[in-house]
C-alpha positions as CSV (number, residue, x, y, z in Angstrom):
1,M,79.5,-3.8,-36.2
2,S,82.0,-2.5,-33.6
3,L,80.0,-4.3,-30.9
4,I,80.0,-7.5,-32.8
5,A,83.8,-7.2,-33.5
6,M,84.4,-6.6,-29.7
7,L,82.3,-9.7,-28.9
8,I,84.4,-11.8,-31.2
9,V,87.6,-10.4,-29.6
10,A,86.3,-11.1,-26.1
11,V,85.4,-14.7,-26.9
12,L,88.8,-15.3,-28.6
13,F,90.5,-13.9,-25.5
14,I,88.6,-16.3,-23.2
15,V,89.4,-19.3,-25.4
16,V,93.0,-18.5,-26.0
17,S,93.8,-17.3,-22.5
18,T,92.3,-20.4,-20.9
19,S,93.4,-23.1,-23.3
20,V,96.8,-21.8,-24.4
21,G,97.8,-19.5,-21.5
22,R,96.2,-21.8,-18.9
23,L,94.5,-18.8,-17.2
24,H,91.8,-19.7,-14.8
25,P,88.3,-19.3,-16.4
26,F,87.1,-17.1,-13.6
27,I,89.8,-14.5,-14.3
28,A,89.4,-14.8,-18.0
29,L,85.6,-14.2,-17.9
30,I,85.8,-11.3,-15.4
31,A,88.5,-9.7,-17.5
32,A,86.5,-10.1,-20.7
33,A,83.4,-8.7,-19.0
34,F,85.2,-5.6,-17.8
35,G,87.0,-5.2,-21.1
36,F,83.9,-5.5,-23.3
37,G,81.9,-3.2,-21.0
38,I,84.5,-0.5,-21.0
39,F,85.3,-0.5,-24.7
40,S,81.6,-0.9,-25.8
41,G,80.7,2.5,-24.4
42,V,78.7,1.4,-21.4
43,P,79.0,4.0,-18.6
44,L,81.7,2.8,-16.2
45,T,79.4,2.7,-13.2
46,E,77.0,0.6,-15.2
47,V,79.8,-1.8,-16.1
48,V,80.4,-2.5,-12.4
49,A,76.7,-2.8,-11.6
50,A,76.1,-5.2,-14.5
51,I,79.0,-7.5,-13.5
52,N,77.8,-7.5,-9.9
53,K,74.2,-8.2,-10.9
54,G,75.1,-10.8,-13.4
55,F,77.4,-12.6,-11.0
56,G,75.0,-12.3,-8.1
57,D,71.8,-13.2,-10.0
58,T,73.5,-16.3,-11.6
59,I,74.8,-17.6,-8.3
60,G,71.5,-16.7,-6.6
61,Y,69.7,-18.9,-9.2
62,I,72.1,-21.8,-9.6
63,G,74.4,-21.6,-6.5
64,I,72.3,-23.7,-4.1
65,V,71.3,-26.0,-6.9
66,I,75.0,-26.7,-7.7
67,L,75.9,-27.2,-4.0
68,A,72.9,-29.5,-3.3
69,G,73.6,-31.4,-6.6
70,S,77.2,-31.8,-5.7
71,I,76.4,-33.3,-2.3
72,I,73.9,-35.7,-3.9
73,G,76.4,-36.7,-6.5
74,T,79.2,-37.2,-4.0
75,F,77.0,-39.4,-1.7
76,L,75.9,-41.4,-4.7
77,Q,79.4,-41.9,-5.9
78,K,81.0,-42.8,-2.5
79,S,78.2,-45.0,-1.3
80,G,78.0,-47.0,-4.6
81,G,74.6,-45.6,-5.3
82,A,75.5,-44.2,-8.7
83,H,77.0,-47.6,-9.7
84,R,73.9,-49.3,-8.5
85,I,71.8,-47.1,-10.8
86,A,74.1,-47.6,-13.7
87,H,74.1,-51.4,-13.2
88,S,70.2,-51.4,-13.1
89,I,70.1,-49.3,-16.3
90,L,72.6,-51.5,-18.1
91,R,70.7,-54.7,-17.2
92,R,67.8,-53.3,-19.1
93,I,69.3,-51.5,-22.1
94,G,72.7,-53.1,-22.7
95,K,76.1,-51.4,-22.9
96,K,75.8,-50.3,-26.5
97,S,72.7,-48.1,-25.7
98,A,74.3,-46.2,-22.7
99,T,75.0,-43.0,-24.6
100,P,71.6,-42.7,-26.4
101,T,69.9,-43.5,-23.1
102,M,71.5,-40.5,-21.4
103,G,70.3,-38.3,-24.3
104,I,66.7,-39.7,-23.9
105,V,66.7,-39.3,-20.2
106,G,67.9,-35.7,-20.5
107,Y,65.2,-35.0,-23.2
108,L,62.4,-36.2,-20.9
109,V,63.7,-34.6,-17.7
110,S,64.2,-31.1,-19.2
111,M,60.5,-30.6,-20.3
112,P,59.7,-29.4,-16.8
113,V,63.2,-29.0,-15.3
114,F,65.7,-26.3,-16.2
115,C,68.6,-28.0,-18.0
116,D,71.1,-26.6,-15.5
117,S,69.4,-28.4,-12.6
118,G,68.8,-31.6,-14.7
119,Y,72.5,-31.8,-15.7
120,V,73.6,-31.3,-12.0
121,L,71.3,-34.1,-10.9
122,L,72.1,-36.6,-13.7
123,S,75.9,-36.0,-14.2
124,P,76.9,-38.6,-11.5
125,V,74.7,-41.2,-13.1
126,N,76.3,-40.5,-16.5
127,K,79.8,-40.9,-15.0
128,A,78.9,-44.2,-13.3
129,L,77.2,-45.5,-16.4
130,A,80.3,-44.7,-18.6
131,K,82.5,-46.5,-16.2
132,K,80.2,-49.5,-15.9
133,A,79.5,-49.8,-19.6
134,G,83.0,-49.0,-20.7
135,T,81.7,-46.2,-23.0
136,S,82.9,-42.7,-23.6
137,L,82.4,-40.3,-20.7
138,A,82.5,-37.4,-23.2
139,A,79.8,-39.0,-25.4
140,G,77.4,-39.5,-22.4
141,A,78.0,-36.0,-21.1
142,V,77.3,-34.4,-24.5
143,A,74.3,-36.6,-25.1
144,L,72.9,-35.6,-21.7
145,S,73.5,-31.9,-22.2
146,L,72.1,-31.8,-25.7
147,G,69.1,-33.9,-24.7
148,L,68.3,-31.5,-21.9
149,F,68.8,-28.5,-24.2
150,A,66.4,-29.8,-26.9
151,T,63.2,-29.7,-24.8
152,H,64.4,-26.8,-22.6
153,T,64.3,-24.5,-25.6
154,M,61.4,-25.8,-27.6
155,V,58.8,-27.7,-25.5
156,P,56.6,-26.1,-22.9
157,P,56.2,-26.0,-19.9
158,T,59.7,-24.6,-19.8
159,P,59.4,-20.8,-19.3
160,G,61.0,-19.6,-22.6
161,P,58.6,-21.3,-25.0
162,V,55.7,-20.5,-22.8
163,A,56.6,-16.8,-22.7
164,A,57.2,-16.7,-26.5
165,A,53.8,-18.4,-27.1
166,G,52.1,-15.7,-24.9
167,I,53.9,-12.8,-26.6
168,L,53.0,-14.1,-30.1
169,N,49.5,-15.3,-29.1
170,A,50.4,-18.8,-30.3
171,D,48.3,-21.8,-29.3
172,L,50.2,-23.6,-26.5
173,G,48.9,-27.0,-27.5
174,L,50.2,-26.6,-31.1
175,V,53.5,-25.4,-29.7
176,I,53.8,-28.5,-27.6
177,L,53.0,-30.8,-30.4
178,L,55.3,-29.2,-33.0
179,G,57.9,-28.6,-30.4
180,I,58.0,-32.3,-29.5
181,A,58.2,-33.3,-33.2
182,V,61.1,-30.9,-34.0
183,S,62.9,-31.5,-30.7
184,L,63.0,-35.2,-31.5
185,C,64.8,-34.5,-34.7
186,A,67.2,-32.3,-32.7
187,L,67.7,-35.1,-30.1
188,L,68.5,-37.6,-32.8
189,A,71.1,-35.2,-34.2
190,G,72.6,-34.6,-30.7
191,I,72.8,-38.4,-30.0
192,L,74.5,-39.0,-33.4
193,F,77.0,-36.2,-32.7
194,A,77.7,-37.7,-29.3
195,V,78.2,-41.2,-30.5
196,Y,80.2,-40.6,-33.7
197,Y,82.2,-37.4,-32.7
198,A,82.2,-36.8,-28.9
199,S,83.2,-40.4,-28.2
200,R,86.6,-39.7,-29.9
201,I,87.6,-37.1,-27.3
202,T,89.0,-38.2,-23.9
203,L,88.2,-36.1,-20.9
204,A,90.6,-35.5,-18.0
205,E,88.6,-37.8,-15.7
206,E,88.5,-40.6,-18.2
207,R,91.3,-42.9,-17.1
208,F,89.9,-46.4,-17.3
209,P,92.1,-49.4,-18.2
210,D,91.3,-50.8,-21.7
211,H,88.7,-48.0,-22.0
212,G,86.6,-49.7,-19.4
213,E,86.1,-53.1,-21.2
214,K,87.0,-54.9,-17.9
215,A,84.9,-53.7,-15.1
216,P,86.9,-53.2,-11.8
217,E,86.5,-56.2,-9.5
218,Q,85.6,-53.9,-6.7
219,W,82.2,-53.2,-8.2
220,E,81.2,-56.9,-7.8
221,T,82.9,-57.2,-4.4
222,L,81.1,-54.1,-3.0
223,S,77.7,-54.8,-4.7
224,S,76.3,-56.3,-1.5
225,A,77.3,-53.1,0.4
226,Q,75.7,-50.8,-2.1
227,P,72.3,-49.3,-1.4
228,S,69.2,-50.6,-3.2
229,T,68.3,-49.1,-6.6
230,L,65.2,-47.5,-5.1
231,K,67.1,-45.8,-2.3
232,A,69.8,-44.6,-4.7
233,V,67.4,-43.2,-7.3
234,L,65.0,-41.4,-4.9
235,P,67.3,-38.3,-4.3
236,I,67.3,-37.8,-8.1
237,I,63.7,-38.7,-9.0
238,V,62.0,-36.9,-6.1
239,P,63.4,-33.4,-6.9
240,I,62.5,-33.9,-10.6
241,I,58.9,-34.8,-9.7
242,L,58.6,-31.8,-7.4
243,I,59.9,-29.5,-10.1
244,V,57.5,-31.1,-12.6
245,F,54.5,-30.4,-10.3
246,R,55.6,-26.8,-9.7
247,S,55.7,-26.3,-13.5
248,I,52.2,-27.7,-13.9
249,A,50.9,-25.6,-11.1
250,E,52.3,-22.4,-12.6
251,L,50.8,-23.0,-16.1
252,P,48.4,-20.1,-17.1
253,Q,45.4,-22.5,-17.1
254,Q,46.1,-23.3,-13.4
255,P,45.3,-27.0,-13.7
256,L,45.9,-27.6,-10.0
257,G,43.7,-24.6,-9.0
258,Q,44.7,-22.1,-6.3
259,G,45.1,-22.0,-2.6
260,Q,47.6,-22.8,0.1
261,W,48.2,-26.3,-1.2
262,V,49.2,-25.1,-4.6
263,D,51.4,-22.4,-3.0
264,F,53.1,-25.2,-1.1
265,V,53.6,-27.3,-4.3
266,V,55.2,-24.2,-6.0
267,F,57.4,-23.7,-2.9
268,I,58.8,-27.2,-2.7
269,G,59.1,-27.3,-6.5
270,Q,61.6,-24.5,-6.6
271,P,64.9,-26.0,-7.9
272,S,66.8,-25.0,-4.8
273,V,64.2,-26.4,-2.4
274,A,63.6,-29.5,-4.4
275,L,67.3,-30.4,-4.5
276,L,67.7,-29.7,-0.8
277,I,65.0,-32.3,-0.2
278,G,67.1,-34.5,-2.4
279,V,70.0,-33.9,0.0
280,L,67.8,-35.0,2.9
281,L,67.0,-38.2,1.0
282,V,70.6,-38.9,0.1
283,F,71.5,-38.7,3.8
284,T,69.5,-42.0,4.3
285,I,71.8,-43.9,2.0
286,P,74.8,-44.4,4.3
287,K,74.2,-46.9,7.1
288,K,75.7,-44.4,9.6
289,L,76.1,-40.6,9.3
290,D,79.3,-40.1,11.2
291,A,81.9,-37.3,11.2
292,K,83.8,-38.8,8.3
293,I,80.7,-38.1,6.2
294,I,79.1,-34.9,7.5
295,S,82.2,-32.9,8.6
296,D,84.1,-30.3,6.6
297,R,86.7,-33.0,5.8
298,G,84.1,-35.6,5.0
299,W,81.8,-36.3,2.0
300,I,79.9,-33.0,2.5
301,G,83.1,-31.0,2.8
302,E,84.5,-32.6,-0.4
303,A,81.2,-31.9,-2.2
304,I,81.1,-28.2,-1.1
305,A,84.8,-27.7,-2.1
306,A,84.2,-29.2,-5.5
307,A,81.0,-27.1,-6.0
308,A,82.7,-23.8,-5.1
309,V,84.9,-23.8,-8.2
310,I,81.9,-24.5,-10.4
311,I,79.8,-21.8,-8.8
312,I,82.4,-19.0,-9.2
313,I,83.1,-19.9,-12.8
314,T,79.3,-20.1,-13.6
315,G,78.8,-16.8,-11.8
316,A,81.6,-15.2,-13.9
317,G,79.9,-16.5,-17.0
318,G,76.7,-14.8,-15.8
319,A,78.6,-11.5,-15.3
320,F,80.0,-11.6,-18.8
321,G,76.5,-12.3,-20.2
322,R,74.9,-9.5,-18.2
323,V,77.4,-7.0,-19.6
324,L,76.6,-8.1,-23.1
325,Q,72.9,-7.5,-22.4
326,V,73.5,-4.0,-21.0
327,S,75.5,-3.1,-24.1
328,Q,72.3,-3.6,-26.2
329,I,74.1,-5.9,-28.6
330,A,71.0,-8.1,-28.8
331,D,69.0,-5.2,-30.1
332,V,71.6,-4.4,-32.7
333,I,71.7,-7.9,-34.0
334,G,67.9,-8.4,-33.8
335,S,66.8,-5.2,-35.4
336,G,69.4,-5.7,-38.2
337,L,68.0,-9.0,-39.1
338,A,64.3,-8.3,-38.7
339,D,63.9,-6.9,-42.3
340,W,65.2,-10.1,-44.0
341,Q,62.5,-12.2,-45.8
342,L,63.5,-15.7,-44.9
343,G,60.3,-17.4,-43.8
344,T,60.7,-19.5,-40.6
345,L,64.5,-19.2,-40.9
346,L,64.2,-15.5,-39.9
347,P,63.1,-16.1,-36.3
348,F,65.8,-18.8,-36.0
349,I,68.6,-16.5,-37.2
350,I,67.5,-13.6,-35.0
351,A,67.3,-15.9,-31.9
352,A,70.6,-17.5,-32.8
353,G,72.3,-14.1,-33.1
354,I,71.0,-12.9,-29.8
355,K,71.8,-16.2,-28.0
356,T,75.3,-16.2,-29.3
357,A,75.8,-12.6,-28.4
358,Q,74.5,-12.6,-24.8
359,G,74.4,-16.2,-23.6
360,S,70.9,-16.7,-22.2
361,S,68.5,-18.9,-24.1
362,T,65.5,-17.5,-22.2
363,V,66.5,-13.9,-22.9
364,A,67.1,-14.8,-26.6
365,I,63.6,-16.4,-26.9
366,I,61.8,-13.5,-25.2
367,T,63.7,-10.8,-27.0
368,T,63.2,-12.4,-30.4
369,A,59.5,-12.9,-29.8
370,S,59.1,-9.3,-28.7
371,L,60.9,-8.1,-31.8
372,L,58.7,-10.2,-34.1
373,A,55.4,-9.6,-32.4
374,P,54.5,-6.4,-34.3
375,L,55.8,-7.9,-37.6
376,M,53.9,-11.2,-37.6
377,D,51.1,-10.2,-40.0
378,T,53.5,-8.4,-42.3
379,L,55.8,-11.4,-42.5
380,G,52.9,-13.7,-43.2
381,F,52.9,-15.5,-39.8
382,D,49.2,-15.0,-39.1
383,S,47.8,-18.5,-39.0
384,A,47.8,-20.7,-35.8
385,Y,50.3,-23.1,-37.3
386,A,52.6,-20.3,-38.4
387,K,52.6,-18.7,-34.9
388,A,53.4,-22.1,-33.3
389,L,56.2,-22.8,-35.8
390,V,57.7,-19.4,-35.2
391,V,57.8,-20.1,-31.4
392,V,59.6,-23.4,-32.1
393,A,62.0,-21.8,-34.6
394,I,62.9,-19.2,-32.0
395,G,63.5,-22.0,-29.5
396,A,65.8,-23.8,-32.1
397,G,67.7,-20.5,-32.5
398,S,68.1,-20.1,-28.8
399,M,70.4,-23.2,-28.7
400,V,72.9,-21.7,-31.2
401,V,75.4,-21.5,-29.7
402,S,76.3,-22.4,-26.1
403,H,79.7,-20.9,-25.3
404,A,81.6,-18.9,-22.8
405,N,78.9,-16.3,-22.0
406,D,76.3,-19.1,-21.3
407,S,76.1,-20.3,-17.7
408,Y,75.0,-23.7,-18.9
409,F,78.2,-24.1,-20.9
410,W,80.2,-23.8,-17.6
411,V,77.8,-26.2,-15.7
412,V,78.4,-28.8,-18.4
413,T,82.1,-28.3,-18.8
414,Q,82.9,-28.2,-15.1
415,F,80.7,-31.2,-14.1
416,A,81.9,-33.3,-17.0
417,G,85.6,-32.4,-16.5
418,M,86.0,-30.7,-19.9
419,S,88.7,-28.1,-20.6
420,V,87.4,-24.9,-22.2
421,Q,88.8,-26.0,-25.5
422,Q,87.0,-29.4,-25.2
423,G,83.8,-27.5,-24.2
424,Y,83.9,-25.6,-27.5
425,R,84.6,-28.8,-29.5
426,L,81.7,-30.6,-27.7
427,Q,79.1,-28.4,-26.2
428,T,79.4,-25.4,-28.5
429,L,79.7,-27.4,-31.8
430,G,77.0,-29.8,-30.6
431,S,74.5,-27.0,-29.8
432,L,75.2,-25.5,-33.3
433,I,74.5,-28.8,-35.0
434,Q,71.4,-29.6,-32.9
435,G,69.9,-26.1,-33.3
436,S,70.6,-26.1,-37.1
437,V,68.9,-29.5,-37.5
438,A,65.9,-28.2,-35.6
439,A,65.8,-25.1,-37.8
440,V,65.7,-27.4,-40.9
441,A,63.0,-29.5,-39.3
442,V,60.9,-26.3,-38.7
443,W,61.5,-25.2,-42.3
444,V,60.4,-28.6,-43.7
445,A,57.3,-28.5,-41.5
446,S,56.5,-25.0,-42.8
447,L,56.5,-26.3,-46.3
448,W,53.9,-28.8,-45.3
449,L,51.7,-26.8,-42.9
450,L,51.8,-23.2,-44.3
């Protein structure tokens, strides 16, 4: 209980210091990491090691992705490519469907692509779409983040659900089918939350006259100078396709076989490599790559400067999360709940507790699956449908909730221009609602299938 109490104090410190005290999130997160580590009883040398490892591992995974994504986004924005994409989308779907469309796009993209990478890639499209359609930037940002989150946590081939299926010996095909069904319910909840709640909140970047009802004249004036839709969309689509093929190649069944060709597919499908290929493609958009574009004071310089702030805050979030993992708070929460007889709600609650405590959805999924593996028969989860439902329930729990110790929280808030307080009102509350709806959907399915 003392660990849980300290976690609550640490989270309150982060929220209050950044929103009321205007403290920079990096300082708040690092201070919270040191404070929690020291007072939780973790050896002092391990506190430092955990913070260094959490910060370094997070930046090592997401740093190049954020930098490359920022460069792609800057080029698309300044060249008019993002507006061209937004215009093409609006011609097909209409202005009223802009927010749901971002949720659906995120849902589809995150099946093979980590939600962090997907959000970095699609954020500039959301901003351009919001401006062009005159819709809420916050609503689109939340719909995108929750759409990405739904499939990332519940639908293979993302690593978390695949790992849980392996640990619990669940049929991967059933997990995919049930995961899609449940995640669609979660997606609907996320879109409704974005449309009816998030749209009421104005973000710092959202300063459009008449809320965007009248499109700026410059969009029409500059339309002839903008790149084609195909050229604008390639830097986004190609990295996604490469990451998809890598995910397929790494499936246990090895559908693409083995050999040097497959190794090459896995190599270029790594998120950092795939997005760097996207950077090369985005270099073809300007008619001329001069010093104003490629110098440290040009588009690339602006993109790197903007990405640096996001990277250090995300890394600090990873450091905080790592300290929580080292403190064994996940084991305390998980083992304390394992004896409860709650049907499919049990794996959801355990995963939610672990996710909320330490931040990583993947860690929450794998830890919960490992805790439940020896108890599956005792709890009555011995059929093929039961095992698949448990995997999906764990995935639903791993969404609840995304807050300050989750690196994805900082990717979403920083790229969307949310304050920390707005992040809690939008991303944290949205992930709570979406995950809870998914849990109810699993429970209803269990009444029918078990």
